[in-house]
Structures are given as structure tokens and as C-alpha cells.
Biopython code that builds the backbone (N, CA, C, O; Angstrom):
import numpy as np
from Bio.PDB.StructureBuilder import StructureBuilder

atoms = [
    (1, "MET", "N", (16.096, -84.597, 36.602)),
    (1, "MET", "CA", (14.652, -84.182, 35.562)),
    (1, "MET", "C", (14.853, -82.829, 35.550)),
    (1, "MET", "O", (13.744, -82.572, 36.020)),
    (2, "PRO", "N", (15.494, -81.436, 35.359)),
    (2, "PRO", "CA", (15.308, -80.321, 35.208)),
    (2, "PRO", "C", (13.647, -79.735, 35.627)),
    (2, "PRO", "O", (12.688, -80.218, 35.026)),
    (3, "ASN", "N", (13.557, -79.259, 36.105)),
    (3, "ASN", "CA", (12.444, -78.164, 36.478)),
    (3, "ASN", "C", (11.729, -76.959, 35.992)),
    (3, "ASN", "O", (10.576, -76.543, 35.870)),
    (4, "ARG", "N", (12.888, -76.613, 35.784)),
    (4, "ARG", "CA", (12.882, -74.863, 34.708)),
    (4, "ARG", "C", (13.557, -75.164, 34.144)),
    (4, "ARG", "O", (14.500, -75.912, 34.404)),
    (5, "LEU", "N", (13.131, -74.410, 32.708)),
    (5, "LEU", "CA", (14.215, -73.889, 31.354)),
    (5, "LEU", "C", (16.221, -73.601, 31.767)),
    (5, "LEU", "O", (17.282, -73.841, 31.190)),
    (6, "ARG", "N", (15.729, -72.886, 33.263)),
    (6, "ARG", "CA", (17.470, -72.506, 32.873)),
    (6, "ARG", "C", (18.407, -73.063, 33.754)),
    (6, "ARG", "O", (19.458, -72.474, 34.007)),
    (7, "ASP", "N", (17.955, -74.749, 34.514)),
    (7, "ASP", "CA", (18.258, -75.895, 35.066)),
    (7, "ASP", "C", (19.678, -76.551, 34.003)),
    (7, "ASP", "O", (20.705, -77.212, 34.155)),
    (8, "PHE", "N", (18.730, -75.692, 32.634)),
    (8, "PHE", "CA", (19.137, -77.333, 31.535)),
    (8, "PHE", "C", (20.523, -76.549, 30.782)),
    (8, "PHE", "O", (20.713, -75.635, 29.979)),
    (9, "SER", "N", (21.047, -77.174, 31.297)),
    (9, "SER", "CA", (22.526, -77.501, 31.136)),
    (9, "SER", "C", (23.509, -76.559, 29.545)),
    (9, "SER", "O", (24.677, -76.187, 29.430)),
    (10, "ASP", "N", (21.978, -76.474, 28.336)),
    (10, "ASP", "CA", (22.575, -75.606, 26.876)),
    (10, "ASP", "C", (21.709, -74.709, 27.079)),
    (10, "ASP", "O", (21.395, -74.153, 26.026)),
    (11, "PHE", "N", (20.827, -74.060, 28.585)),
    (11, "PHE", "CA", (20.181, -73.000, 29.021)),
    (11, "PHE", "C", (20.684, -72.026, 29.412)),
    (11, "PHE", "O", (20.846, -71.818, 30.614)),
    (12, "ASN", "N", (21.031, -71.239, 28.521)),
    (12, "ASN", "CA", (22.126, -69.431, 28.964)),
    (12, "ASN", "C", (21.508, -68.453, 29.020)),
    (12, "ASN", "O", (21.054, -67.847, 28.049)),
    (13, "THR", "N", (21.328, -67.964, 30.899)),
    (13, "THR", "CA", (20.563, -67.585, 30.830)),
    (13, "THR", "C", (21.391, -65.865, 31.728)),
    (13, "THR", "O", (20.827, -64.772, 31.680)),
    (14, "GLY", "N", (22.311, -66.033, 32.208)),
    (14, "GLY", "CA", (23.743, -65.002, 32.752)),
    (14, "GLY", "C", (22.577, -65.202, 34.135)),
    (14, "GLY", "O", (21.854, -66.095, 34.577)),
    (15, "ASP", "N", (22.992, -63.492, 34.528)),
    (15, "ASP", "CA", (21.712, -62.876, 35.270)),
    (15, "ASP", "C", (20.552, -62.563, 35.112)),
    (15, "ASP", "O", (20.266, -61.634, 34.357)),
    (16, "LEU", "N", (19.512, -63.333, 35.855)),
    (16, "LEU", "CA", (18.748, -62.944, 36.089)),
    (16, "LEU", "C", (17.545, -62.043, 37.099)),
    (16, "LEU", "O", (17.184, -62.380, 38.226)),
    (17, "ASN", "N", (17.051, -60.764, 36.281)),
    (17, "ASN", "CA", (17.061, -60.450, 36.971)),
    (17, "ASN", "C", (16.324, -59.095, 36.092)),
    (17, "ASN", "O", (16.798, -58.765, 35.005)),
    (18, "ASN", "N", (15.090, -58.344, 36.706)),
    (18, "ASN", "CA", (14.493, -57.274, 36.346)),
    (18, "ASN", "C", (14.972, -57.008, 35.029)),
    (18, "ASN", "O", (14.071, -56.913, 34.195)),
    (19, "SER", "N", (15.962, -56.883, 34.668)),
    (19, "SER", "CA", (16.000, -55.825, 32.976)),
    (19, "SER", "C", (15.988, -56.830, 32.309)),
    (19, "SER", "O", (16.594, -56.537, 31.279)),
    (20, "LYS", "N", (15.565, -58.176, 32.245)),
    (20, "LYS", "CA", (15.654, -59.393, 31.866)),
    (20, "LYS", "C", (13.963, -59.529, 31.487)),
    (20, "LYS", "O", (13.721, -60.698, 31.187)),
    (21, "ASN", "N", (13.306, -59.058, 31.451)),
    (21, "ASN", "CA", (12.351, -58.968, 31.457)),
    (21, "ASN", "C", (11.636, -58.873, 30.521)),
    (21, "ASN", "O", (11.831, -57.784, 29.981)),
    (22, "ASN", "N", (10.321, -59.888, 29.647)),
    (22, "ASN", "CA", (10.160, -59.460, 28.304)),
    (22, "ASN", "C", (11.578, -60.085, 27.310)),
    (22, "ASN", "O", (11.949, -59.801, 26.171)),
    (23, "TYR", "N", (11.831, -60.537, 27.798)),
    (23, "TYR", "CA", (13.488, -61.375, 26.744)),
    (23, "TYR", "C", (12.827, -62.411, 25.973)),
    (23, "TYR", "O", (11.642, -62.358, 26.301)),
    (24, "VAL", "N", (12.938, -63.003, 25.416)),
    (24, "VAL", "CA", (12.728, -64.346, 24.832)),
    (24, "VAL", "C", (13.870, -64.650, 24.418)),
    (24, "VAL", "O", (14.838, -63.896, 24.312)),
    (25, "ILE", "N", (13.781, -66.207, 24.069)),
    (25, "ILE", "CA", (14.227, -67.262, 24.215)),
    (25, "ILE", "C", (15.083, -67.508, 22.466)),
    (25, "ILE", "O", (14.557, -67.496, 21.353)),
    (26, "LYS", "N", (16.231, -67.670, 22.773)),
    (26, "LYS", "CA", (16.539, -67.731, 20.829)),
    (26, "LYS", "C", (17.877, -69.164, 21.007)),
    (26, "LYS", "O", (18.411, -69.451, 22.079)),
    (27, "TYR", "N", (18.091, -69.689, 19.998)),
    (27, "TYR", "CA", (18.936, -71.272, 19.935)),
    (27, "TYR", "C", (19.980, -70.255, 19.865)),
    (27, "TYR", "O", (19.600, -69.142, 20.229)),
    (28, "ASN", "N", (21.294, -70.352, 19.462)),
    (28, "ASN", "CA", (21.997, -69.905, 18.547)),
    (28, "ASN", "C", (22.665, -71.165, 18.557)),
    (28, "ASN", "O", (22.976, -71.825, 19.548)),
    (29, "PHE", "N", (22.913, -71.513, 16.983)),
    (29, "PHE", "CA", (23.493, -72.691, 16.373)),
    (29, "PHE", "C", (24.875, -72.776, 16.848)),
    (29, "PHE", "O", (25.233, -73.743, 17.520)),
    (30, "SER", "N", (25.938, -71.507, 16.439)),
    (30, "SER", "CA", (27.398, -71.879, 17.252)),
    (30, "SER", "C", (27.975, -72.252, 18.162)),
    (30, "SER", "O", (29.188, -72.445, 18.234)),
    (31, "ASP", "N", (26.893, -72.454, 19.268)),
    (31, "ASP", "CA", (27.464, -72.805, 20.199)),
    (31, "ASP", "C", (26.456, -74.074, 20.626)),
    (31, "ASP", "O", (26.861, -74.947, 21.393)),
    (32, "SER", "N", (25.442, -74.091, 20.200)),
    (32, "SER", "CA", (24.035, -74.591, 20.685)),
    (32, "SER", "C", (23.776, -75.178, 22.153)),
    (32, "SER", "O", (23.971, -76.193, 22.821)),
    (33, "SER", "N", (23.152, -73.760, 22.241)),
    (33, "SER", "CA", (22.533, -73.331, 23.545)),
    (33, "SER", "C", (21.509, -72.039, 23.386)),
    (33, "SER", "O", (21.389, -71.060, 22.648)),
    (34, "TYR", "N", (20.877, -72.602, 24.472)),
    (34, "TYR", "CA", (19.770, -71.580, 24.345)),
    (34, "TYR", "C", (20.027, -69.954, 24.934)),
    (34, "TYR", "O", (21.226, -69.771, 25.143)),
    (35, "SER", "N", (19.440, -69.129, 25.145)),
    (35, "SER", "CA", (20.023, -67.783, 25.779)),
    (35, "SER", "C", (18.953, -67.216, 25.531)),
    (35, "SER", "O", (18.344, -67.410, 24.479)),
    (36, "LEU", "N", (18.529, -66.385, 26.506)),
    (36, "LEU", "CA", (17.537, -65.043, 26.745)),
    (36, "LEU", "C", (18.431, -64.304, 26.100)),
    (36, "LEU", "O", (19.652, -64.307, 26.259)),
    (37, "VAL", "N", (17.401, -63.284, 24.917)),
    (37, "VAL", "CA", (18.047, -61.816, 23.984)),
    (37, "VAL", "C", (16.555, -60.685, 24.345)),
    (37, "VAL", "O", (15.477, -61.170, 24.687)),
    (38, "SER", "N", (16.743, -59.383, 24.210)),
    (38, "SER", "CA", (15.838, -58.504, 23.598)),
    (38, "SER", "C", (15.536, -59.504, 22.684)),
    (38, "SER", "O", (15.979, -60.552, 22.213)),
    (39, "PRO", "N", (14.327, -58.523, 22.617)),
    (39, "PRO", "CA", (13.097, -59.061, 21.179)),
    (39, "PRO", "C", (13.932, -57.214, 20.261)),
    (39, "PRO", "O", (13.113, -56.895, 19.399)),
    (40, "ASP", "N", (14.757, -56.492, 20.266)),
    (40, "ASP", "CA", (14.914, -55.216, 19.669)),
    (40, "ASP", "C", (16.389, -55.727, 19.365)),
    (40, "ASP", "O", (16.951, -55.285, 18.363)),
    (41, "THR", "N", (17.042, -56.643, 20.192)),
    (41, "THR", "CA", (18.638, -57.422, 19.643)),
    (41, "THR", "C", (18.152, -58.359, 18.406)),
    (41, "THR", "O", (18.916, -58.638, 17.482)),
    (42, "ILE", "N", (16.858, -58.802, 18.474)),
    (42, "ILE", "CA", (16.670, -60.186, 17.520)),
    (42, "ILE", "C", (16.153, -59.028, 15.947)),
    (42, "ILE", "O", (16.518, -59.348, 14.816)),
    (43, "LEU", "N", (15.156, -57.532, 16.248)),
    (43, "LEU", "CA", (14.636, -57.020, 15.503)),
    (43, "LEU", "C", (15.789, -55.866, 14.598)),
    (43, "LEU", "O", (15.466, -55.233, 13.592)),
    (44, "SER", "N", (16.986, -55.831, 15.189)),
    (44, "SER", "CA", (18.236, -55.110, 14.870)),
    (44, "SER", "C", (18.903, -55.776, 13.589)),
    (44, "SER", "O", (19.120, -55.409, 12.435)),
    (45, "GLY", "N", (19.197, -57.298, 14.574)),
    (45, "GLY", "CA", (19.859, -58.350, 14.045)),
    (45, "GLY", "C", (18.951, -58.404, 12.504)),
    (45, "GLY", "O", (19.362, -57.716, 11.570)),
    (46, "ALA", "N", (18.001, -59.065, 12.375)),
    (46, "ALA", "CA", (16.869, -59.213, 11.149)),
    (46, "ALA", "C", (17.254, -57.987, 10.073)),
    (46, "ALA", "O", (16.723, -58.178, 8.979)),
    (47, "ALA", "N", (17.945, -56.948, 10.139)),
    (47, "ALA", "CA", (17.156, -55.755, 9.580)),
    (47, "ALA", "C", (18.782, -55.050, 9.208)),
    (47, "ALA", "O", (19.139, -54.150, 8.447)),
    (48, "SER", "N", (19.666, -56.150, 10.359)),
    (48, "SER", "CA", (21.007, -55.501, 9.171)),
    (48, "SER", "C", (21.054, -55.646, 8.417)),
    (48, "SER", "O", (21.642, -54.618, 8.084)),
    (49, "ASP", "N", (20.890, -56.301, 7.332)),
    (49, "ASP", "CA", (20.945, -56.702, 5.936)),
    (49, "ASP", "C", (20.736, -55.250, 5.561)),
    (49, "ASP", "O", (21.725, -54.655, 5.131)),
    (50, "GLY", "N", (19.076, -54.299, 5.707)),
    (50, "GLY", "CA", (18.337, -53.245, 4.954)),
    (50, "GLY", "C", (17.100, -53.746, 5.055)),
    (50, "GLY", "O", (16.076, -53.073, 5.171)),
    (51, "ASP", "N", (17.184, -55.108, 5.008)),
    (51, "ASP", "CA", (15.250, -55.386, 4.572)),
    (51, "ASP", "C", (14.589, -56.145, 5.870)),
    (51, "ASP", "O", (14.827, -57.296, 6.235)),
    (52, "ILE", "N", (13.758, -55.258, 6.428)),
    (52, "ILE", "CA", (13.075, -56.570, 6.920)),
    (52, "ILE", "C", (11.997, -56.930, 6.056)),
    (52, "ILE", "O", (11.632, -56.242, 5.103)),
    (53, "PRO", "N", (11.197, -58.660, 6.605)),
    (53, "PRO", "CA", (11.654, -58.956, 5.835)),
    (53, "PRO", "C", (9.708, -58.896, 5.746)),
    (53, "PRO", "O", (9.163, -58.903, 6.850)),
    (54, "ASP", "N", (8.897, -58.848, 4.672)),
    (54, "ASP", "CA", (8.451, -58.268, 4.244)),
    (54, "ASP", "C", (6.726, -59.146, 4.674)),
    (54, "ASP", "O", (5.657, -58.537, 4.650)),
    (55, "ASP", "N", (6.900, -60.951, 5.109)),
    (55, "ASP", "CA", (5.308, -61.438, 5.706)),
    (55, "ASP", "C", (5.783, -59.932, 7.668)),
    (55, "ASP", "O", (4.853, -59.435, 8.304)),
    (56, "PHE", "N", (7.158, -59.689, 7.998)),
    (56, "PHE", "CA", (6.621, -59.566, 8.778)),
    (56, "PHE", "C", (6.307, -58.109, 8.789)),
    (56, "PHE", "O", (5.722, -57.925, 9.856)),
    (57, "VAL", "N", (6.394, -57.010, 8.163)),
    (57, "VAL", "CA", (6.052, -55.850, 7.965)),
    (57, "VAL", "C", (3.846, -56.151, 7.768)),
    (57, "VAL", "O", (2.858, -55.990, 8.484)),
    (58, "ARG", "N", (4.088, -56.541, 6.637)),
    (58, "ARG", "CA", (2.974, -57.399, 6.789)),
    (58, "ARG", "C", (2.177, -57.373, 7.816)),
    (58, "ARG", "O", (1.294, -56.566, 8.104)),
    (59, "GLU", "N", (2.683, -58.664, 8.555)),
    (59, "GLU", "CA", (2.122, -58.251, 9.987)),
    (59, "GLU", "C", (1.886, -57.128, 11.258)),
    (59, "GLU", "O", (0.993, -57.007, 12.096)),
    (60, "VAL", "N", (3.183, -56.344, 10.965)),
    (60, "VAL", "CA", (2.417, -55.046, 11.839)),
    (60, "VAL", "C", (1.618, -54.425, 11.076)),
    (60, "VAL", "O", (0.872, -53.765, 11.799)),
    (61, "GLU", "N", (1.325, -54.252, 9.816)),
    (61, "GLU", "CA", (0.240, -53.463, 8.764)),
    (61, "GLU", "C", (-0.597, -53.754, 9.731)),
    (61, "GLU", "O", (-0.757, -52.955, 10.654)),
    (62, "ASP", "N", (-1.383, -55.146, 9.671)),
    (62, "ASP", "CA", (-1.817, -55.795, 10.128)),
    (62, "ASP", "C", (-2.370, -55.393, 11.512)),
    (62, "ASP", "O", (-3.377, -54.767, 11.842)),
    (63, "GLU", "N", (-1.443, -55.923, 12.155)),
    (63, "GLU", "CA", (-1.742, -55.631, 14.274)),
    (63, "GLU", "C", (-2.024, -54.244, 14.272)),
    (63, "GLU", "O", (-3.222, -53.964, 14.261)),
    (64, "VAL", "N", (-1.137, -53.211, 14.280)),
    (64, "VAL", "CA", (-0.640, -52.000, 14.994)),
    (64, "VAL", "C", (-1.805, -50.807, 14.021)),
    (64, "VAL", "O", (-1.674, -50.635, 12.809)),
    (65, "ASN", "N", (-2.743, -50.200, 14.756)),
    (65, "ASN", "CA", (-4.203, -49.622, 14.272)),
    (65, "ASN", "C", (-3.736, -48.254, 14.556)),
    (65, "ASN", "O", (-4.169, -47.824, 15.624)),
    (66, "LEU", "N", (-2.899, -47.371, 13.837)),
    (66, "LEU", "CA", (-2.910, -45.571, 13.624)),
    (66, "LEU", "C", (-3.913, -45.072, 14.099)),
    (66, "LEU", "O", (-3.841, -43.879, 14.394)),
    (67, "ASN", "N", (-4.885, -45.625, 14.280)),
    (67, "ASN", "CA", (-6.319, -44.838, 14.988)),
    (67, "ASN", "C", (-5.981, -44.825, 16.986)),
    (67, "ASN", "O", (-6.372, -44.067, 17.873)),
    (68, "ASN", "N", (-5.236, -45.861, 16.991)),
    (68, "ASN", "CA", (-4.873, -45.980, 18.468)),
    (68, "ASN", "C", (-3.634, -45.340, 19.058)),
    (68, "ASN", "O", (-3.435, -45.562, 20.252)),
    (69, "ILE", "N", (-2.664, -44.484, 18.320)),
    (69, "ILE", "CA", (-1.938, -44.006, 18.167)),
    (69, "ILE", "C", (-2.292, -42.609, 18.390)),
    (69, "ILE", "O", (-2.928, -42.076, 17.482)),
    (70, "ALA", "N", (-1.852, -41.525, 19.980)),
    (70, "ALA", "CA", (-1.969, -40.502, 20.166)),
    (70, "ALA", "C", (-0.748, -39.607, 20.267)),
    (70, "ALA", "O", (0.344, -40.137, 20.473)),
    (71, "PHE", "N", (-0.828, -38.558, 20.163)),
    (71, "PHE", "CA", (0.798, -37.636, 20.262)),
    (71, "PHE", "C", (0.501, -36.871, 20.912)),
    (71, "PHE", "O", (0.317, -35.929, 20.142)),
    (72, "LEU", "N", (0.181, -36.359, 22.399)),
    (72, "LEU", "CA", (-0.631, -35.585, 23.480)),
    (72, "LEU", "C", (0.797, -34.042, 23.493)),
    (72, "LEU", "O", (0.409, -32.908, 23.773)),
    (73, "SER", "N", (1.820, -34.216, 23.269)),
    (73, "SER", "CA", (2.920, -33.776, 23.468)),
    (73, "SER", "C", (4.609, -34.728, 23.068)),
    (73, "SER", "O", (5.287, -35.742, 23.235)),
    (74, "PHE", "N", (4.466, -33.181, 22.343)),
    (74, "PHE", "CA", (6.331, -33.269, 22.118)),
    (74, "PHE", "C", (7.220, -32.298, 23.550)),
    (74, "PHE", "O", (6.792, -31.253, 24.042)),
    (75, "ASP", "N", (8.709, -33.139, 24.022)),
    (75, "ASP", "CA", (9.219, -32.722, 24.763)),
    (75, "ASP", "C", (10.803, -32.219, 23.584)),
    (75, "ASP", "O", (11.819, -32.913, 23.546)),
    (76, "GLY", "N", (10.688, -31.400, 23.066)),
    (76, "GLY", "CA", (11.871, -31.348, 22.594)),
    (76, "GLY", "C", (13.139, -30.914, 23.362)),
    (76, "GLY", "O", (14.187, -30.465, 22.899)),
    (77, "GLY", "N", (12.905, -31.076, 24.230)),
    (77, "GLY", "CA", (14.404, -30.292, 25.320)),
    (77, "GLY", "C", (14.659, -29.510, 25.268)),
    (77, "GLY", "O", (14.062, -28.615, 24.669)),
    (78, "GLN", "N", (16.102, -29.368, 26.106)),
    (78, "GLN", "CA", (17.218, -28.367, 26.190)),
    (78, "GLN", "C", (17.894, -27.546, 25.420)),
    (78, "GLN", "O", (18.461, -28.455, 24.815)),
    (79, "PHE", "N", (18.465, -26.258, 24.754)),
    (79, "PHE", "CA", (19.227, -26.249, 23.666)),
    (79, "PHE", "C", (20.131, -25.101, 24.329)),
    (79, "PHE", "O", (21.096, -24.644, 23.716)),
]
sb = StructureBuilder()
sb.init_structure("model")
sb.init_model(0)
sb.init_chain("A")
sb.init_seg("    ")
for serial, (resi, resn, name, xyz) in enumerate(atoms, 1):
    if name == "N":
        sb.init_residue(resn, " ", resi, " ")
    sb.init_atom(name, np.array(xyz, "f"), 0.0, 1.0, " ", f" {name:<3s}", serial, name[0])
structure = sb.get_structure()
């Protein structure tokens, strides 16, 4: 019996290193396995049709307090 997720035969972790910190587990229906993916990849896929689900938008609106966001300075780079 495996003790860790990465020991399961249907769990594809690839190389585990610091670059995969904060990744999430996703089930892949096409090959019936689990893998680690970046949350950015999931959000990009969810918005690929140009429409983010309304439930998600409402949750972000409820959770993000714009008063806590401070723009101390902007760097336009060099031209």
C-alpha cells in the first residue's frame, strides 16, 4: 500500500522540485491519471472560451478586498 500520493501508479508527478511548489492535483480523463499542474494553467484553461464562470468571479469579488492592495510605486522599465 503506497504511503504517499507520488507512489500511486496513476499519479504522474514528473520531477518533484521547488518549481512545483503551490501546484495542485488535477485528474486527467484522457489517460486516467492524476498529475500536478500550476493553478495558472487551470485558470487559463477555464477562461479559454473567453468566459470565466460567474461563480468564480463572485467568489473573487467576495474574497479580494481592494482596500488591502497598495501600489507604492510603478517601474516602467527602460526605453
